[in-house]
C-alpha positions, 0 to 999 in steps of 0.5 A: 500500499503505497501513496507517498513514494515512487517506489522504484525499488519495489520494482527493481527485483523483477526477472530479467525476463520480464525487463527484457520483455521491454528492451526486446529488440536488444534482449533477442536480436542478437545485438552485442552485450554492450548494447544489452547493457546500455538499453538496461542501464537505460530502461526505468527504473535504473535496474543494477547490473550486479548481483551483489549490488546493494538497493538499500544504497538507492536510498542514499540520495534522500538521507543525504539531501535531508541532512540525515547520513550518520556518517556509515550511510543509513538514516541518522536517528538523532537527525530524527530527534533533533528535529522534534526538539527543533520543531521541523520534524512536521518538514520531513515526517513524510522523507521518513515515512518514504524511507520506511516504504522503501525499506518495506520494498527493498529486496535486500542483498549480500552487499546488505547483509541479508540472510545469516553465516550462523545458520545452514545456510544463508536462508536456512528456514529453520531456527539453528545456532539459538536462532528464534527462527530463519531467516526464510526471506530478503524482504518484508514483502515476501511475507507480507503480500496477501492480498498485497504489499504489508498485508498478510502472507498464505501458507507459503510464507509459514516460518519455523519458530524456537522460542526455547533454544535450550529445551528439546521438542519440535519448532512451532508454525507461524502464519503472517499475520495482517498488520495493517490497523495495529497502531490502534491496536498499540493505542488500545493496548498501552490504554489498557495497561495503564488502567490495569495498573493503575488499578494495582496502585491503587488496590496496593495504596488502599492495603497499606493505608488499611493494614486489610487485605483487598481485592479489585476486579481487573477491567478495562475497556469492557474486558476483564483480566480476573482480579487482584488480591493484595495483603499487607506483610513485613516486606510491604505489600505482596499480591496473589496473581493466581486468579489473573487471566489473560493477561502477563502478571506485570498486567501488560497488555500486548498486541503483538504476535499470535501469543501477545509476546511484543509490545510495539511495532517497533519490536515486530519490526526489529524481531522480523528484521533480525529472525526473519531476513538475518537483518540486524538493526544496531540496536539488535546487534548489540542485544544478543545474548552471549552463548556462554552465560545466556546474558545480553550483551549491554549496549554501546553509548558511542553510535561510532562504535563498530557494532558485531557482526552477529551472523557472521556474514561480514556485513556490520551495521545492517540497519541503523536506529533510524532505519527502524524508527522509519519502518515504525513511521511507515507502518504507523501511516497504512489505512486500518482494515474497513467493511463493505457496509463503510465502503458503501456509504461513503459511495466507493462500492454498491453492494447487490439488493440483500447483501446489507441485510444479509450482512446485518443478519450475519452481525446479530448471528455472530452475537447470538453464538457468544462470538463476541464475547472474545471477539469484541466489536470495539476498543475504545482509544481516547488518545489518537497520538502514536508516540515512537518512543511511547514512555507512558509506559515502560513497557513500551519503548525501549529504555536501554535503547534511550540510555545510550547516546544513539540517538533514542531520545525518549524526550523528543518522540516522533508523534503521529496522530492517527485521527489526522496525520497527513501520512495516515492513508485512511482514518477510522470515523469518530464517535460522540457520546456523554463522553466526548468524541473519541474512537472505536477501534472495530477490530473484534479482539479483546486483546486477551489471551484465552485458551483455545483447546488442546486442538490448536496447541504449540509445540512444546515450547512456550513463549516468553513475553518481553518489554520493549527492550526485548527482555524476557519479564520476570515475576513481579518483585509485589507476587506472593510468590514466584510465578511462571511467566511463560505463555501457555502452549495452547493460549493465544491472544483473540486474533482481530478480525478486521479485514479477515475476508482479505486475509486467508489462510487463519489461525496462528499455522495457516491451517483453515483455509476458509472462514467456516474451517477457522471456525470449526477448528474452535471446536474442541477435540481433546480433554480440556475444553476450549474458551471458544468451544461452546460458541463454536457448537452454537455455530454449528447447530445453526442451519444453513442459512443461519452459517451463510449469514455469518460468513457472509459478516465476516467476508465483509470485513476487508482490506482498505481499496481492495473492494474498490480495485475490484469493482472497478474490474 
């Protein structure tokens, strides 16, 4: 989904055969090699003639024009922070967006450092030598291409993950999530986290004041995460987290990943570059586990230090801190998914007779069978400003990176208002009620983890939730007991359904090829019933017309632009 840049890099990786079609007089006419080369160089956009050429280097001209070269031909995070501080970020925001745009389409090469020499092969596709995954691909679009760039991925893009390299067991399979709309989900999760942690703080203050044990239900935005109990102790107030449900015990709501193990888009982007492509940002290059001790290496205080060649492919400084910031801003600007009824209201398409009624009936069925108890229709967001970094809670920014001299300044965040910024491609509709104007994020999720039954379990290896600095979270200091912080193999965050009609296949491993298959997979087949089993059985008990109505409602949840393009065809 592109709208601000020329996107020549997105075309530069076409096979030579396609290029020759445009200059057949040279490619197939027996002309000299020199003429073929001249014709190829004259083609638009300019193509590289070297297999080892770095396509990233084509971004340098814009970086230089904006005075943002970090001295090693990458985007300088110091420059971005300086623009925020001196009030000129608005003049450069489009450039930052475009830089992230080009990174999303670039086919990285060996000269860029793509792949890894640590694994058995440059693109091993299976985790090895302690790696979490892959590497699997040379570009973002290799996986996020359904129904277009920056979307979801087909089964062919499935990856293998090893969340616990030190333990035996099979790898876990992951299908590519749709990432459009994730900025809204991160805003919702941040506000939910603030609410839950405030409830804990208020409870502890009450216990401290009264000297008596007490408890509080953990509820935010209409979603209940169990309850928390605290009591006075010799060491201060101690809390019992045993009744907390669907969220890690640090009470941080994590919107990123099928398991809800990451908090931010930045963490997602760095993980994808690092694990799936072997492209290490400077920040991640310094943030690897020591093979002997298992500890994380410290970050440097001097950006001029050469980052270590973590994957031993001979390339250092593969992505800068500023590059990752640009990628985040680009992803923040992508339009959230929409639905057919809204598109009809906006005059972008015309539904066939009876379709509107069918969708409405299906929405009612969706509620009747209890799907919306987890796939909550909307989450309220009061503050629409996306901040990079967001320091409202430490879990939502890289506090370790902020303590270094890499330019990542927590006091100078790049702010993008999702409700009005010029780089945002599509907006949600504001809602006005007694509490004032706000936004409802119609993602059909509660951002809560649920036990889905043994039929959907991962393999034996568990995921550990991490904080904003990629560190595995530890048992809360105020806990009465030592807690297991890992995520159950059968628990998954409720998948957001907006755009689902455009992003088959379904479920965390892509096993469901159709929406009907995805629903049926929620019916439990093991001894332990999943939380969605009852709704699944109710769906299966519906008459054929009722099933068709519910599916029609789900099929109305589409990606922005796709439905209009189909209408024009």
